[in-house]
C-alpha positions, 0 to 999 in steps of 0.5 A: 774401630769395631763400628767401622768393621761392623759396617764394612761387613754389613755392606759386604753381606748386603751386596752379596744378598743383592747379587744373589737376588739378581742371579735368582731372578735371572735364572727363574726368568730364563729357562736354563736347563730346560732340555728334557731327556726326550728332546735329547733322545730325539736329537740322537735319532735325528742325528743318526738319520742324517749320519746314515744318509751321509754315510750311505752316499760316501762310504764304500765296501771297505766297511763291510766284512771282506768275505761278505763283500767278496760274496756280493761281487761273485753272486750279484750284479755288483762289480768292482766299480760299485764301491759306494754302499748307496749306489750298490743298494740302488743297483741291487734294487733296480735288478729286483735282487733279494740281496738288497734287504740283506745288504741294507741290514748288514750295513745298518745294524752297525748303527746305535738305533734300529733303522729301516730303509725305503728305496723309491718309496718301497720298503727294503728293510723293515723296522719293527719299532716306533718311528722317531726320525727319518731322512729323505735323500737322493743318490745319483746312479747311471739311470738317474736319481734314486730316492732313499728314506732312512727311518730310525726308531727305538 
């Protein structure tokens, strides 16, 4: 009886050793956990660039401070129907308004990482950082497509 118990336990231990050896080989042959912190950070910058481009196309003035929004409508060419941030930036840029960079800064400072903005290849909001990611996109306006580039840095 003792002999049967010994062989049963030995069989179980050998099976566990074989399974752990196989698991070790699988783990070493595949690069599990091979994502570095730098790759994760790059993905964060890239995600913010994509999110910012989407938000500039879709978000309206309700995301801005109410008193700032009222000031923009009273003291610029923006009207009540200029509700989207991207279209408002394009209109201010087309009219060579000094308020273009002010609106861009006011809007982009709400995001996690520092951001810069270019419209039609011209710098609107300077970014004093190393570029980590950027996203080009177009916004349709009355005068055609306006090219935007959002630059995200650290």
